[in-house]
N, C-alpha and C positions, 0 to 999 in steps of 0.2 A: 503494500499499499505506502501510498505516497502523499504527503503534506500537501499544503496550497502553495508552497512554493518549489514542488518538482521532488525534493529532497525525500528518500527510503524512509519510511518508517514502520516498525516493528511491533505488534502486540506484547504484551507482556510476556504470555505463554512461549513467544516466539523468541522473543528476546531471551529469554532465558533457557531454550534448547540452543541457540545458537551462540550462545557465550559459556554454554556449562556450568551457570550458575542454578540452583534451585531456585522456582520462581517465589517460594515464600522467600528464601534469602532478598530478591531481586526488591520484592513490596517491604522489607525491614530496611532496604538502604533508599527505598524512597521515603519512607517515615522519616528516617534520621536525617536526612536531605543529603548523603551521599550522591544520589543522583537523580533528575528531574526529570518528566517524561519530557518529549518534544509538545506533546498534548495530548487531553484528556476528553472522552466522548465518553460522557454520562460516568461510567462506573469503569469504562476500560483506556486504559494507558496506554499509550505509543512512544515506543523509543525511537531515537535518530541512532544513524551510524557514531556520531560521538560518544552517544551514552554507551552503546554498546562494547565500545574501545573501553571506556572506562569501566564497565564491568569486568572485562576479561581482563583489565589492571589490576581491579580489586581481588579477583579469584587467583592471579599469579600472587599479589602478595602474601595471600592467607598461603597458597599453596607451595611455591618455592621459598618462601620466606619462612613461614609457620604461624604466622603472627594469628592473633584470635581477632574476634569481630573489633574489639576497642582498637586492637593495634591496628589494624588496617584502616578504622577509621583516620585515628590520627597520623599514621603516614600519608594518607590520601589529602589530608588536610594542609599538611606539611608540602606534599607536593606542589598543591592549587597555591599556596603562598609563594611557592618561588616561582611558578609561571607568572603570578601577579608582580614580582618582584624583577622578573627579567624582561617582561613588559613594560614595565615604566623605566627600567633603564634603557631600553631601546629607545622609548619616544622621548626623553631627554634630548634638547636641541646642541646642547653640548657636544653631543656626538658625532 
C-alpha cells in the first residue's frame, strides 16, 4: 500500500513479519515512542520504510548486543541524539 505521497507503507502485521519483530513488541515500541506509524486509519497503523529500518535496528540492538528492552530504548535514544547533533553541526554556517 502507498501513502498520499506515493511512499510504500505497511500494516503492523506486515511490518512485524518483514522485520522479524513480534507484533506485540512493535505495539510496545509504538506505545513507548521508539517508532511512530507513518499514518493511522481507524485502529490500523501503517509504517514507512524508514520505520521498518528503525525496527531492524532495534532488533539488532537486542539480538546482536544482547540489550534488554530498557537498554534498547536508551541506545536508540542516544543514536537519535547523535543524529540530531550531527545535523546541527552540518547546518552551521561556518562549515
